[in-house]
C-alpha positions as CSV (number, residue, x, y, z in Angstrom):
1,X,0.0,0.0,0.0
2,X,2.7,2.5,0.8
3,X,4.4,2.0,-2.6
4,X,1.0,2.8,-4.2
5,X,0.7,5.9,-2.1
6,X,4.3,7.0,-2.8
7,X,3.4,6.6,-6.5
8,X,0.4,8.8,-5.9
9,X,-2.0,6.2,-7.4
10,X,-5.5,5.5,-6.3
11,X,-6.8,2.0,-5.6
12,X,-9.1,2.5,-8.6
13,X,-6.3,3.4,-10.9
14,X,-4.2,0.4,-9.8
15,X,-7.3,-1.8,-10.1
16,X,-7.7,-0.7,-13.7
17,X,-4.1,-1.5,-14.4
18,X,-4.3,-4.9,-12.7
19,X,-7.7,-5.8,-14.1
20,X,-9.6,-5.9,-10.9
21,X,-12.0,-3.6,-9.0
22,X,-11.0,-0.9,-6.5
23,X,-12.7,-3.1,-3.8
24,X,-10.5,-6.0,-4.7
25,X,-7.3,-3.9,-4.5
26,X,-8.5,-2.6,-1.1
27,X,-9.0,-6.2,0.1
28,X,-5.7,-7.4,-1.3
29,X,-3.8,-4.6,0.4
30,X,-5.2,-5.8,3.7
31,X,-4.8,-9.5,2.9
32,X,-1.7,-9.7,0.8
33,X,-1.6,-13.5,1.2
34,X,-4.6,-13.7,-1.2
35,X,-2.8,-12.2,-4.2
36,X,-2.6,-14.6,-7.1
37,X,0.9,-14.6,-8.6
38,X,-0.4,-12.9,-11.7
39,X,-2.1,-10.2,-9.6
40,X,1.1,-9.7,-7.6
41,X,3.2,-9.2,-10.7
42,X,0.6,-6.8,-12.2
43,X,0.3,-4.9,-8.9
44,X,4.1,-4.5,-8.5
45,X,4.4,-3.3,-12.1
46,X,1.6,-0.8,-11.6
47,X,3.1,0.8,-8.5
48,X,6.7,0.7,-9.6
49,X,8.0,-2.3,-7.6
50,X,10.4,-4.9,-8.8
51,X,10.5,-8.6,-7.8
52,X,13.9,-10.3,-7.8
53,X,14.6,-14.0,-7.5
54,X,17.9,-15.5,-6.7
55,X,19.4,-18.7,-5.4
56,X,19.5,-19.1,-1.6
57,X,22.8,-19.1,0.2
58,X,23.7,-22.6,1.4
59,X,23.2,-21.5,5.1
60,X,19.7,-20.3,4.4
61,X,18.4,-23.6,3.1
62,X,18.2,-25.4,6.5
63,X,16.4,-22.5,8.2
64,X,13.5,-21.8,5.9
65,X,10.6,-23.6,4.2
66,X,11.6,-26.3,1.7
67,X,9.9,-24.7,-1.2
């Protein structure tokens, strides 16, 4: 949500870019675990965020979820 506000975007505008309603954006901002992967990518692109993936360091593997 703060990234959206920093970008001076309304929920309605982001919803239009993502392809969902303003109400859905409001809900997703409160319940981020409910984003679909596609919605997450679209939301991040709309508000100017970047998602980066990289390999885990060897020491991190034993301390985190197996997936």
